[in-house]
N, CA, C and O atoms as CSV, one atom per row, in Angstrom:
chain,resi,resn,atom,element,x,y,z
A,1,MET,N,N,117.370,116.242,100.225
A,1,MET,CA,C,116.407,117.082,100.902
A,1,MET,C,C,116.151,118.368,100.115
A,1,MET,O,O,115.010,118.814,99.994
A,2,LEU,N,N,117.224,118.958,99.581
A,2,LEU,CA,C,117.061,120.200,98.831
A,2,LEU,C,C,116.327,119.964,97.522
A,2,LEU,O,O,115.598,120.836,97.050
A,3,VAL,N,N,116.515,118.792,96.934
A,3,VAL,CA,C,115.794,118.472,95.697
A,3,VAL,C,C,114.294,118.396,95.977
A,3,VAL,O,O,113.485,118.871,95.179
A,4,ILE,N,N,113.928,117.806,97.099
A,4,ILE,CA,C,112.514,117.732,97.480
A,4,ILE,C,C,111.973,119.140,97.723
A,4,ILE,O,O,110.858,119.461,97.312
A,5,PHE,N,N,112.771,119.980,98.397
A,5,PHE,CA,C,112.366,121.368,98.627
A,5,PHE,C,C,112.139,122.103,97.311
A,5,PHE,O,O,111.134,122.795,97.148
A,6,GLY,N,N,113.067,121.952,96.379
A,6,GLY,CA,C,112.930,122.607,95.087
A,6,GLY,C,C,111.728,122.112,94.314
A,6,GLY,O,O,110.996,122.904,93.720
A,7,PHE,N,N,111.518,120.789,94.316
A,7,PHE,CA,C,110.373,120.228,93.602
A,7,PHE,C,C,109.059,120.690,94.219
A,7,PHE,O,O,108.152,121.112,93.501
A,8,LEU,N,N,108.949,120.615,95.531
A,8,LEU,CA,C,107.699,120.999,96.179
A,8,LEU,C,C,107.414,122.494,96.030
A,8,LEU,O,O,106.267,122.886,95.817
A,9,SER,N,N,108.442,123.325,96.141
A,9,SER,CA,C,108.190,124.757,96.001
A,9,SER,C,C,107.759,125.096,94.580
A,9,SER,O,O,106.844,125.896,94.388
A,10,MET,N,N,108.400,124.502,93.589
A,10,MET,CA,C,107.998,124.776,92.207
A,10,MET,C,C,106.609,124.204,91.914
A,10,MET,O,O,105.842,124.807,91.163
A,11,ALA,N,N,106.279,123.056,92.492
A,11,ALA,CA,C,104.940,122.498,92.303
A,11,ALA,C,C,103.879,123.401,92.954
A,11,ALA,O,O,102.808,123.607,92.383
A,12,LEU,N,N,104.176,123.935,94.142
A,12,LEU,CA,C,103.230,124.843,94.790
A,12,LEU,C,C,103.085,126.155,94.016
A,12,LEU,O,O,101.990,126.711,93.932
A,13,PHE,N,N,104.181,126.644,93.458
A,13,PHE,CA,C,104.095,127.848,92.636
A,13,PHE,C,C,103.238,127.587,91.399
A,13,PHE,O,O,102.396,128.408,91.035
A,14,GLY,N,N,103.457,126.446,90.762
A,14,GLY,CA,C,102.651,126.103,89.581
A,14,GLY,C,C,101.181,125.964,89.930
A,14,GLY,O,O,100.312,126.401,89.176
A,15,ALA,N,N,100.903,125.349,91.081
A,15,ALA,CA,C,99.513,125.210,91.513
A,15,ALA,C,C,98.893,126.573,91.789
A,15,ALA,O,O,97.729,126.806,91.461
A,16,SER,N,N,99.664,127.472,92.390
A,16,SER,CA,C,99.098,128.798,92.660
A,16,SER,C,C,98.869,129.565,91.372
A,16,SER,O,O,97.910,130.329,91.274
A,17,TYR,N,N,99.739,129.376,90.372
A,17,TYR,CA,C,99.515,130.023,89.081
A,17,TYR,C,C,98.308,129.438,88.356
A,17,TYR,O,O,97.732,130.092,87.487
A,18,TYR,N,N,97.928,128.236,88.697
A,18,TYR,CA,C,96.756,127.623,88.072
A,18,TYR,C,C,95.478,127.960,88.837
A,18,TYR,O,O,94.447,128.244,88.227
A,19,VAL,N,N,95.540,127.932,90.177
A,19,VAL,CA,C,94.327,128.056,90.993
A,19,VAL,C,C,93.896,129.508,91.199
A,19,VAL,O,O,92.712,129.825,91.083
A,20,VAL,N,N,94.844,130.387,91.501
A,20,VAL,CA,C,94.482,131.771,91.853
A,20,VAL,C,C,93.713,132.474,90.732
A,20,VAL,O,O,92.703,133.118,91.016
A,21,PRO,N,N,94.150,132.377,89.460
A,21,PRO,CA,C,93.358,133.037,88.412
A,21,PRO,C,C,91.959,132.455,88.255
A,21,PRO,O,O,91.034,133.178,87.885
A,22,ARG,N,N,91.790,131.191,88.522
A,22,ARG,CA,C,90.468,130.592,88.388
A,22,ARG,C,C,89.548,130.982,89.538
A,22,ARG,O,O,88.328,131.017,89.378
A,23,LEU,N,N,90.130,131.271,90.686
A,23,LEU,CA,C,89.316,131.714,91.817
A,23,LEU,C,C,88.955,133.194,91.719
A,23,LEU,O,O,87.872,133.601,92.139
A,24,THR,N,N,89.855,133.992,91.168
A,24,THR,CA,C,89.632,135.433,91.127
A,24,THR,C,C,89.042,135.925,89.817
A,24,THR,O,O,88.426,136.990,89.771
A,25,GLY,N,N,89.229,135.150,88.746
A,25,GLY,CA,C,88.741,135.584,87.446
A,25,GLY,C,C,89.715,136.465,86.693
A,25,GLY,O,O,89.366,137.000,85.641
A,26,ARG,N,N,90.913,136.631,87.193
A,26,ARG,CA,C,91.935,137.445,86.541
A,26,ARG,C,C,93.233,136.648,86.462
A,26,ARG,O,O,93.517,135.808,87.316
A,27,GLU,N,N,94.021,136.928,85.410
A,27,GLU,CA,C,95.272,136.206,85.216
A,27,GLU,C,C,96.460,137.072,85.592
A,27,GLU,O,O,96.377,138.300,85.595
A,28,PHE,N,N,97.574,136.410,85.911
A,28,PHE,CA,C,98.820,137.111,86.184
A,28,PHE,C,C,99.371,137.699,84.889
A,28,PHE,O,O,99.125,137.163,83.809
A,29,LEU,N,N,100.109,138.791,84.996
A,29,LEU,CA,C,100.844,139.301,83.849
A,29,LEU,C,C,101.935,138.302,83.480
A,29,LEU,O,O,102.606,137.762,84.360
A,30,GLN,N,N,102.112,138.059,82.214
A,30,GLN,CA,C,103.080,137.064,81.758
A,30,GLN,C,C,104.495,137.441,82.178
A,30,GLN,O,O,105.275,136.569,82.563
A,31,ALA,N,N,104.838,138.723,82.111
A,31,ALA,CA,C,106.189,139.160,82.483
A,31,ALA,C,C,106.451,138.931,83.969
A,31,ALA,O,O,107.542,138.499,84.342
A,32,ASP,N,N,105.470,139.213,84.818
A,32,ASP,CA,C,105.640,138.995,86.250
A,32,ASP,C,C,105.790,137.525,86.574
A,32,ASP,O,O,106.621,137.148,87.401
A,33,ALA,N,N,104.996,136.697,85.932
A,33,ALA,CA,C,105.086,135.257,86.159
A,33,ALA,C,C,106.435,134.722,85.691
A,33,ALA,O,O,107.022,133.858,86.343
A,34,SER,N,N,106.921,135.225,84.581
A,34,SER,CA,C,108.213,134.787,84.069
A,34,SER,C,C,109.346,135.194,85.011
A,34,SER,O,O,110.232,134.389,85.299
A,35,TRP,N,N,109.322,136.444,85.494
A,35,TRP,CA,C,110.340,136.880,86.446
A,35,TRP,C,C,110.310,136.035,87.708
A,35,TRP,O,O,111.358,135.640,88.218
A,36,HIS,N,N,109.124,135.756,88.210
A,36,HIS,CA,C,109.022,134.963,89.427
A,36,HIS,C,C,109.581,133.570,89.213
A,36,HIS,O,O,110.315,133.065,90.062
A,37,PHE,N,N,109.250,132.941,88.097
A,37,PHE,CA,C,109.743,131.593,87.837
A,37,PHE,C,C,111.258,131.565,87.748
A,37,PHE,O,O,111.899,130.722,88.377
A,38,TRP,N,N,111.845,132.481,86.970
A,38,TRP,CA,C,113.293,132.431,86.774
A,38,TRP,C,C,114.055,132.817,88.030
A,38,TRP,O,O,115.134,132.278,88.277
A,39,LEU,N,N,113.528,133.734,88.828
A,39,LEU,CA,C,114.185,134.043,90.097
A,39,LEU,C,C,114.118,132.857,91.056
A,39,LEU,O,O,115.092,132.568,91.752
A,40,SER,N,N,112.994,132.178,91.097
A,40,SER,CA,C,112.868,130.996,91.948
A,40,SER,C,C,113.805,129.886,91.485
A,40,SER,O,O,114.475,129.253,92.300
A,41,ALA,N,N,113.850,129.654,90.186
A,41,ALA,CA,C,114.730,128.608,89.658
A,41,ALA,C,C,116.197,128.951,89.922
A,41,ALA,O,O,116.989,128.074,90.268
A,42,TRP,N,N,116.560,130.231,89.759
A,42,TRP,CA,C,117.932,130.633,90.021
A,42,TRP,C,C,118.275,130.481,91.497
A,42,TRP,O,O,119.369,130.030,91.837
A,43,GLY,N,N,117.343,130.856,92.381
A,43,GLY,CA,C,117.590,130.741,93.820
A,43,GLY,C,C,117.766,129.301,94.256
A,43,GLY,O,O,118.702,128.987,94.992
A,44,VAL,N,N,116.878,128.416,93.812
A,44,VAL,CA,C,116.979,127.004,94.188
A,44,VAL,C,C,118.234,126.382,93.576
A,44,VAL,O,O,118.919,125.597,94.232
A,45,GLY,N,N,118.535,126.726,92.332
A,45,GLY,CA,C,119.734,126.191,91.688
A,45,GLY,C,C,121.012,126.651,92.376
A,45,GLY,O,O,121.952,125.872,92.532
A,46,THR,N,N,121.046,127.912,92.788
A,46,THR,CA,C,122.214,128.430,93.499
A,46,THR,C,C,122.369,127.757,94.852
A,46,THR,O,O,123.483,127.424,95.255
A,47,MET,N,N,121.262,127.554,95.558
A,47,MET,CA,C,121.349,126.848,96.841
A,47,MET,C,C,121.858,125.426,96.643
A,47,MET,O,O,122.694,124.954,97.414
A,48,PHE,N,N,121.364,124.742,95.623
A,48,PHE,CA,C,121.785,123.367,95.363
A,48,PHE,C,C,123.271,123.310,95.008
A,48,PHE,O,O,124.004,122.488,95.557
A,49,LEU,N,N,123.716,124.166,94.104
A,49,LEU,CA,C,125.107,124.162,93.683
A,49,LEU,C,C,126.039,124.520,94.835
A,49,LEU,O,O,127.086,123.897,95.007
A,50,SER,N,N,125.661,125.516,95.618
A,50,SER,CA,C,126.528,125.918,96.729
A,50,SER,C,C,126.635,124.814,97.777
A,50,SER,O,O,127.716,124.592,98.323
A,51,LEU,N,N,125.534,124.116,98.070
A,51,LEU,CA,C,125.613,123.024,99.038
A,51,LEU,C,C,126.457,121.869,98.521
A,51,LEU,O,O,127.215,121.265,99.281
A,52,CYS,N,N,126.333,121.556,97.234
A,52,CYS,CA,C,127.156,120.478,96.664
A,52,CYS,C,C,128.636,120.829,96.737
A,52,CYS,O,O,129.448,120.000,97.146
A,53,LEU,N,N,128.994,122.047,96.346
A,53,LEU,CA,C,130.394,122.460,96.386
A,53,LEU,C,C,130.902,122.597,97.818
A,53,LEU,O,O,132.041,122.242,98.119
A,54,TRP,N,N,130.051,123.112,98.689
A,54,TRP,CA,C,130.413,123.295,100.090
A,54,TRP,C,C,130.750,121.951,100.723
A,54,TRP,O,O,131.804,121.805,101.340
A,55,ARG,N,N,129.875,120.980,100.577
A,55,ARG,CA,C,130.097,119.668,101.191
A,55,ARG,C,C,131.288,118.944,100.570
A,55,ARG,O,O,132.029,118.252,101.269
A,56,ARG,N,N,131.473,119.100,99.267
A,56,ARG,CA,C,132.609,118.466,98.603
A,56,ARG,C,C,133.914,119.070,99.109
A,56,ARG,O,O,134.854,118.348,99.442
A,57,HIS,N,N,133.964,120.388,99.164
A,57,HIS,CA,C,135.164,121.087,99.608
A,57,HIS,C,C,135.482,120.756,101.068
A,57,HIS,O,O,136.628,120.464,101.410
A,58,GLN,N,N,134.476,120.802,101.911
A,58,GLN,CA,C,134.693,120.525,103.325
A,58,GLN,C,C,135.024,119.051,103.546
A,58,GLN,O,O,135.817,118.723,104.428
A,59,GLY,N,N,134.430,118.168,102.763
A,59,GLY,CA,C,134.733,116.745,102.896
A,59,GLY,C,C,136.168,116.421,102.533
A,59,GLY,O,O,136.822,115.632,103.215
A,60,PHE,N,N,136.670,117.035,101.447
A,60,PHE,CA,C,138.071,116.816,101.081
A,60,PHE,C,C,139.006,117.378,102.149
A,60,PHE,O,O,140.047,116.785,102.433
A,61,ALA,N,N,138.644,118.517,102.743
A,61,ALA,CA,C,139.480,119.088,103.804
A,61,ALA,C,C,139.478,118.193,105.034
A,61,ALA,O,O,140.514,118.040,105.681
A,62,LEU,N,N,138.349,117.605,105.369
A,62,LEU,CA,C,138.283,116.729,106.539
A,62,LEU,C,C,138.957,115.385,106.286
A,62,LEU,O,O,139.381,114.716,107.229
A,63,TYR,N,N,139.057,114.992,105.040
A,63,TYR,CA,C,139.693,113.723,104.700
A,63,TYR,C,C,141.204,113.788,104.901
A,63,TYR,O,O,141.854,112.776,105.164
A,64,ASP,N,N,141.755,115.011,104.773
A,64,ASP,CA,C,143.190,115.197,104.971
A,64,ASP,C,C,143.484,115.291,106.466
A,64,ASP,O,O,142.953,116.183,107.127
A,65,PRO,N,N,144.320,114.394,107.028
A,65,PRO,CA,C,144.578,114.446,108.478
A,65,PRO,C,C,145.383,115.674,108.906
A,65,PRO,O,O,145.393,116.008,110.091
A,66,GLY,N,N,146.046,116.344,107.989
A,66,GLY,CA,C,146.836,117.513,108.356
A,66,GLY,C,C,146.024,118.795,108.480
A,66,GLY,O,O,146.543,119.811,108.943
A,67,VAL,N,N,144.774,118.765,108.080
A,67,VAL,CA,C,143.929,119.959,108.121
A,67,VAL,C,C,143.063,119.910,109.375
A,67,VAL,O,O,142.400,118.910,109.651
A,68,GLU,N,N,143.082,121.006,110.129
A,68,GLU,CA,C,142.244,121.072,111.336
A,68,GLU,C,C,140.780,121.303,110.960
A,68,GLU,O,O,140.467,121.793,109.875
A,69,PHE,N,N,139.902,120.938,111.879
A,69,PHE,CA,C,138.473,121.061,111.620
A,69,PHE,C,C,138.066,122.514,111.400
A,69,PHE,O,O,137.299,122.811,110.483
A,70,ILE,N,N,138.571,123.417,112.231
A,70,ILE,CA,C,138.158,124.819,112.135
A,70,ILE,C,C,138.584,125.438,110.805
A,70,ILE,O,O,137.895,126.311,110.277
A,71,SER,N,N,139.716,124.990,110.264
A,71,SER,CA,C,140.126,125.534,108.967
A,71,SER,C,C,139.237,125.013,107.843
A,71,SER,O,O,139.034,125.701,106.842
A,72,SER,N,N,138.704,123.800,108.002
A,72,SER,CA,C,137.759,123.301,106.991
A,72,SER,C,C,136.453,124.087,107.032
A,72,SER,O,O,135.784,124.249,106.012
A,73,VAL,N,N,136.099,124.569,108.211
A,73,VAL,CA,C,134.888,125.379,108.335
A,73,VAL,C,C,135.107,126.758,107.730
A,73,VAL,O,O,134.233,127.276,107.035
A,74,THR,N,N,136.268,127.359,107.988
A,74,THR,CA,C,136.525,128.700,107.449
A,74,THR,C,C,136.756,128.672,105.941
A,74,THR,O,O,136.480,129.661,105.263
A,75,LEU,N,N,137.253,127.570,105.408
A,75,LEU,CA,C,137.439,127.467,103.961
A,75,LEU,C,C,136.110,127.422,103.208
A,75,LEU,O,O,136.065,127.719,102.014
A,76,ALA,N,N,135.041,127.057,103.892
A,76,ALA,CA,C,133.733,126.940,103.253
A,76,ALA,C,C,132.929,128.240,103.302
A,76,ALA,O,O,131.763,128.249,102.906
A,77,ALA,N,N,133.524,129.338,103.779
A,77,ALA,CA,C,132.789,130.605,103.910
A,77,ALA,C,C,132.233,131.121,102.585
A,77,ALA,O,O,131.101,131.605,102.577
A,78,PRO,N,N,132.958,131.050,101.455
A,78,PRO,CA,C,132.359,131.542,100.204
A,78,PRO,C,C,131.110,130.760,99.792
A,78,PRO,O,O,130.190,131.318,99.193
A,79,PHE,N,N,131.085,129.490,100.110
A,79,PHE,CA,C,129.925,128.681,99.744
A,79,PHE,C,C,128.723,129.008,100.631
A,79,PHE,O,O,127.577,128.943,100.186
A,80,ARG,N,N,128.997,129.358,101.887
A,80,ARG,CA,C,127.899,129.800,102.761
A,80,ARG,C,C,127.323,131.118,102.261
A,80,ARG,O,O,126.109,131.318,102.301
A,81,ALA,N,N,128.181,132.017,101.792
A,81,ALA,CA,C,127.703,133.284,101.239
A,81,ALA,C,C,126.890,133.044,99.969
A,81,ALA,O,O,125.870,133.695,99.744
A,82,MET,N,N,127.348,132.107,99.144
A,82,MET,CA,C,126.609,131.766,97.920
A,82,MET,C,C,125.248,131.156,98.261
A,82,MET,O,O,124.250,131.447,97.600
A,83,TYR,N,N,125.210,130.312,99.291
A,83,TYR,CA,C,123.946,129.725,99.735
A,83,TYR,C,C,123.001,130.806,100.265
A,83,TYR,O,O,121.801,130.781,99.992
A,84,ALA,N,N,123.555,131.752,101.024
A,84,ALA,CA,C,122.723,132.836,101.557
A,84,ALA,C,C,122.159,133.692,100.429
A,84,ALA,O,O,121.003,134.110,100.493
A,85,LEU,N,N,122.954,133.956,99.402
A,85,LEU,CA,C,122.466,134.732,98.261
A,85,LEU,C,C,121.334,133.989,97.546
A,85,LEU,O,O,120.320,134.595,97.199
A,86,GLY,N,N,121.501,132.694,97.326
A,86,GLY,CA,C,120.436,131.904,96.698
A,86,GLY,C,C,119.170,131.884,97.530
A,86,GLY,O,O,118.064,131.947,96.992
A,87,THR,N,N,119.329,131.796,98.852
A,87,THR,CA,C,118.173,131.806,99.742
A,87,THR,C,C,117.449,133.142,99.690
A,87,THR,O,O,116.219,133.181,99.665
A,88,LEU,N,N,118.205,134.240,99.673
A,88,LEU,CA,C,117.577,135.562,99.604
A,88,LEU,C,C,116.833,135.763,98.285
A,88,LEU,O,O,115.742,136.333,98.265
A,89,VAL,N,N,117.421,135.296,97.191
A,89,VAL,CA,C,116.735,135.422,95.900
A,89,VAL,C,C,115.458,134.590,95.899
A,89,VAL,O,O,114.419,135.046,95.421
A,90,PHE,N,N,115.531,133.374,96.433
A,90,PHE,CA,C,114.347,132.525,96.484
A,90,PHE,C,C,113.260,133.136,97.365
A,90,PHE,O,O,112.092,133.159,96.978
A,91,LEU,N,N,113.631,133.631,98.545
A,91,LEU,CA,C,112.635,134.250,99.423
A,91,LEU,C,C,112.062,135.525,98.811
A,91,LEU,O,O,110.883,135.830,98.990
A,92,GLY,N,N,112.899,136.267,98.090
A,92,GLY,CA,C,112.401,137.446,97.383
A,92,GLY,C,C,111.368,137.083,96.336
A,92,GLY,O,O,110.378,137.793,96.162
A,93,SER,N,N,111.597,135.971,95.632
A,93,SER,CA,C,110.606,135.545,94.639
A,93,SER,C,C,109.321,135.074,95.314
A,93,SER,O,O,108.232,135.241,94.764
A,94,CYS,N,N,109.445,134.484,96.510
A,94,CYS,CA,C,108.236,134.088,97.251
A,94,CYS,C,C,107.434,135.317,97.677
A,94,CYS,O,O,106.206,135.322,97.593
A,95,LEU,N,N,108.126,136.351,98.132
A,95,LEU,CA,C,107.430,137.593,98.490
A,95,LEU,C,C,106.823,138.259,97.267
A,95,LEU,O,O,105.752,138.859,97.351
A,96,ALA,N,N,107.506,138.155,96.126
A,96,ALA,CA,C,106.947,138.715,94.894
A,96,ALA,C,C,105.675,137.976,94.499
A,96,ALA,O,O,104.718,138.599,94.041
A,97,LEU,N,N,105.652,136.652,94.670
A,97,LEU,CA,C,104.437,135.894,94.362
A,97,LEU,C,C,103.298,136.305,95.287
A,97,LEU,O,O,102.153,136.424,94.852
A,98,GLN,N,N,103.612,136.522,96.559
A,98,GLN,CA,C,102.569,136.958,97.481
A,98,GLN,C,C,102.044,138.325,97.070
A,98,GLN,O,O,100.838,138.567,97.131
A,99,ARG,N,N,102.937,139.227,96.650
A,99,ARG,CA,C,102.517,140.546,96.198
A,99,ARG,C,C,101.665,140.441,94.935
A,99,ARG,O,O,100.651,141.126,94.801
A,100,LEU,N,N,102.090,139.575,94.011
A,100,LEU,CA,C,101.302,139.390,92.793
A,100,LEU,C,C,99.935,138.804,93.101
A,100,LEU,O,O,98.930,139.210,92.518
A,101,SER,N,N,99.903,137.842,94.026
A,101,SER,CA,C,98.618,137.231,94.384
A,101,SER,C,C,97.699,138.240,95.041
A,101,SER,O,O,96.498,138.264,94.769
A,102,ARG,N,N,98.255,139.069,95.899
A,102,ARG,CA,C,97.446,140.088,96.547
A,102,ARG,C,C,96.942,141.092,95.515
A,102,ARG,O,O,95.797,141.541,95.579
A,103,GLY,N,N,97.812,141.441,94.558
A,103,GLY,CA,C,97.419,142.382,93.519
A,103,GLY,C,C,96.363,141.815,92.591
A,103,GLY,O,O,95.439,142.521,92.188
A,104,ILE,N,N,96.497,140.548,92.255
A,104,ILE,CA,C,95.517,139.934,91.352
A,104,ILE,C,C,94.174,139.777,92.052
A,104,ILE,O,O,93.119,139.876,91.427
A,105,CYS,N,N,94.227,139.531,93.362
A,105,CYS,CA,C,92.967,139.390,94.086
A,105,CYS,C,C,92.249,140.728,94.239
A,105,CYS,O,O,91.021,140.768,94.323
A,106,SER,N,N,93.005,141.817,94.275
A,106,SER,CA,C,92.362,143.119,94.380
A,106,SER,C,C,92.104,143.739,93.014
A,106,SER,O,O,91.460,144.785,92.922
A,107,GLY,N,N,92.602,143.104,91.947
A,107,GLY,CA,C,92.325,143.592,90.609
A,107,GLY,C,C,93.340,144.574,90.080
A,107,GLY,O,O,93.084,145.221,89.065
A,108,ILE,N,N,94.499,144.715,90.735
A,108,ILE,CA,C,95.495,145.665,90.274
A,108,ILE,C,C,96.274,145.095,89.086
A,108,ILE,O,O,96.410,145.760,88.059
A,109,PHE,N,N,96.782,143.877,89.220
A,109,PHE,CA,C,97.577,143.266,88.165
A,109,PHE,C,C,96.737,142.229,87.438
A,109,PHE,O,O,96.428,141.174,87.993
A,110,PHE,N,N,96.374,142.517,86.221
A,110,PHE,CA,C,95.677,141.508,85.425
A,110,PHE,C,C,95.961,141.761,83.957
A,110,PHE,O,O,96.159,142.899,83.531
A,111,LEU,N,N,95.975,140.702,83.209
A,111,LEU,CA,C,96.227,140.800,81.780
A,111,LEU,C,C,94.911,140.888,81.030
A,111,LEU,O,O,94.719,141.763,80.186
A,112,ARG,N,N,94.020,139.983,81.344
A,112,ARG,CA,C,92.706,139.992,80.702
A,112,ARG,C,C,91.739,139.274,81.625
A,112,ARG,O,O,92.142,138.579,82.558
A,113,ASP,N,N,90.503,139.450,81.358
A,113,ASP,CA,C,89.483,138.800,82.166
A,113,ASP,C,C,89.492,137.311,81.851
A,113,ASP,O,O,89.425,136.917,80.687
A,114,ALA,N,N,89.572,136.496,82.875
A,114,ALA,CA,C,89.623,135.046,82.695
A,114,ALA,C,C,88.312,134.403,83.110
A,114,ALA,O,O,88.296,133.256,83.557
A,115,SER,N,N,87.213,135.132,82.967
A,115,SER,CA,C,85.932,134.625,83.434
A,115,SER,C,C,85.509,133.307,82.781
A,115,SER,O,O,84.851,132.516,83.457
A,116,PRO,N,N,85.837,133.009,81.508
A,116,PRO,CA,C,85.462,131.697,80.987
A,116,PRO,C,C,86.212,130.556,81.658
A,116,PRO,O,O,85.781,129.405,81.589
A,117,LEU,N,N,87.345,130.869,82.312
A,117,LEU,CA,C,88.142,129.826,82.942
A,117,LEU,C,C,87.724,129.542,84.381
A,117,LEU,O,O,88.217,128.598,84.998
A,118,ILE,N,N,86.820,130.354,84.913
A,118,ILE,CA,C,86.393,130.155,86.293
A,118,ILE,C,C,85.606,128.858,86.377
A,118,ILE,O,O,84.792,128.535,85.512
A,119,LEU,N,N,85.877,128.133,87.443
A,119,LEU,CA,C,85.166,126.867,87.627
A,119,LEU,C,C,83.684,127.125,87.861
A,119,LEU,O,O,83.304,128.111,88.491
A,120,ASN,N,N,82.873,126.246,87.356
A,120,ASN,CA,C,81.433,126.389,87.561
A,120,ASN,C,C,81.095,125.974,88.988
A,120,ASN,O,O,81.388,124.855,89.408
A,121,HIS,N,N,80.481,126.880,89.716
A,121,HIS,CA,C,80.084,126.574,91.081
A,121,HIS,C,C,78.571,126.376,91.096
A,121,HIS,O,O,77.805,127.222,90.636
A,122,ARG,N,N,78.183,125.268,91.623
A,122,ARG,CA,C,76.743,124.987,91.721
A,122,ARG,C,C,76.251,125.340,93.098
A,122,ARG,O,O,76.881,125.006,94.101
A,123,LYS,N,N,75.134,126.009,93.145
A,123,LYS,CA,C,74.560,126.364,94.429
A,123,LYS,C,C,73.728,125.185,94.922
A,123,LYS,O,O,73.020,124.530,94.157
A,124,LEU,N,N,73.836,124.944,96.204
A,124,LEU,CA,C,73.073,123.829,96.790
A,124,LEU,C,C,71.668,124.222,97.106
A,124,LEU,O,O,70.895,123.403,97.603
């Protein structure tokens, strides 16, 4: 499920990086786009790694009959914190993309005029 989430979110980010400049006529700053991509990749990767380790750790604890259920839950607390950190980084990158999109639409953040890349619209 998380792999699908990561794939779809990155595909939507890529689509927005392709569509928004063509609709507005302005491109994103390369540095901002790079920061957004790497923060998103780090957030999704951290969520994936923490869930894999969390489930593995908790599964081994539950497999042992001498370990109580509640102790297996408390042993997984560092992985929940790691998952929360990855989620916050990912959501922060989503808010940064929204800020960049709003800025590009108002003309604040742009690298160069992308008017040759605008799709040709035919009037009916």
